[in-house]
N, C-alpha and C positions, 0 to 999 in steps of 0.2 A: 403527470408531473413534468415539470420541464427539469432535464438532467443535463449535467456537465460532466462529460467524460474526458478524462486527461490519460493518455496512454501514448508513448512514442511509438508504439506498434500499431501503425495505420491500419493494417488488417484485422488486428484484433478489435481495435476502437470501433472500426466501420460494423463488423460483425455484432459486437455487442449493441451498438446503437440501433441496428437493423432489428435484433430481437427485441430490444425494448420499445422500438417504434411498433412492433406488431402487438405489442401487449397495451398500446394506447398511450405511450409517454413519447414526449418531444425531446430530441436529444441534439445537443451542441457538442463538438469534437474540439479538443485541444490536443497538440501534440507535444507541448512543453509546460513546465511550471509558469513560465512567463505568459504564455498564451492564455492559460487558465486563469490567471491573476487579471489579466486584462478584461478578459470575458466576463469574469464576476464584478468587475469594477463598472461594466457597462450594460449589465443585464441581471434581471433577478431570476434565480434559479431555486427549485425545491428541494433539490439535493446535488451533491457532487460525489463522482466516483473517480479515484486516482490511483494510478501505479505509483510504487515506490522508486523504482530505479529508472531514471530518464537522464538524458544529457542535461547539463546545465544543473539547476536547482533540483534536489530530490524531491520526492512525494511528501517527506516529512515537512520540509521548507514550506512546500505548497500548502499542507494541512495547516500550518501556523498562519500562513498569510491569509488564506481563506477564511479560518476562524476569527481573525483579526477584523477582517471586512465585514463579516456577517456572523456573530456568534451563535445565531440560531441555525445556521445552514448545516443540514446532516451531511456528514462527510463520511464515505465508505472507501477504505483503502482496501484495494484488490491487487495483490502481488505475487508473483512467482517466487519470490525471495523472502517468503514469511518466517520470521523469527519472533521468539517471545520479547526480545529487546526492542525491536522495531514496533511490535505491535503495542507495548507499554508506551513507548515515546509517541506514537501515533495518538493514542487515547489523550495521554497528558497535554499534546499539542492541540487537541480539539477534534478528533476523528470521533465519530459517534460508533462505528463499527469496522472491523478488520477481517478481511476474508483471504485465505490462500487460493491462487490459482492452482487448478481449474476450478471453477464454482459454476453451479448451474445457474440458469436465468431464475428458477424459483428461489435459490439460496440468496442471490443478489437482491431481488425484490423483497424478501423477508427482512434482511439485514437493513435495507433501506428504510422500510416501514417500521422496524422496531426501534422505538425511542428509548426505551429501558433496558437494563440487563436481565438477563434470565436465571432466576436463582434455582430453577428446577433443572438446569443443563445438567447432562449426565456428567459425572466426573469419573474418568477411569483412573484405576489404580495401576495400569500398566506403565512401567517406567519408560522413558525416552530410549531408543536406540542410541547406541555408541555413535553412529553418524550424526544422529540429530543433536546429541550432546555436544560433538564437536561443532557442528554448524552453529549451534546457539553460543557457544564460547566465543567462535570467531567473530560472529556478529556483535556480541558484547564488547570485545576489545575494538573492533572496528569502530563502534559508535563512540567509545571512549577516546579514540583518536580522530574523531570527527571525519571519518571516511578516508583518512590517509592509509594508502595500501602500504607503503614503505615503512611509516611509524608502527602500524598494526603488525607487519611481518617481523619487525625488530623486536616488539613486545612479546610476540609469540615464540621467538627464536626459531623463525621459520624463514626460508628463502623467499623472497618477494614473488618469484615466478611461481613457486609451487602454492603460495597463498592465492595468487591470481587465478591459477587453474582451478582451485577449490571454488572460489568465488563465481567463476564461468559457469559451474555446473548447477543445477537447479537444487534448490534446499531438499534435503532428503525428507521423505515422508514416513 
């Protein structure tokens, strides 16, 4: 497969590309949503992998733009800031799969090859932790305010710097 990897973390993107190359795939790397959009306009890819949080346009915007360019392109969102809200939005905008970092190369390849949902997926009865619930709520309100940190902080009745510190941390697992 010819794959497009979009991630602003150059080391991560190169490492992922190297691992995929070892498995027989050809990879092109973009470090921004804009670079990825240009790459898809100029070449044909079998699938795309994108991060969510990048300078400039987010991975969600990229998913929407890539899906508009090629509705058949399988898109995998691979993010260190996973949340239910962004997962739902990514799928609505055209992503086929969504994985939280860290993910193994095998998990990534399975996600890229899986065209349909899995009705046999194990559904856990374990409730989310308080930290995960907080993270999910923050992500939902952030999404409602189109990523505006100040507006989100006001809506949550929280100081902007406190919210920024919470967002700078990785999502709880």
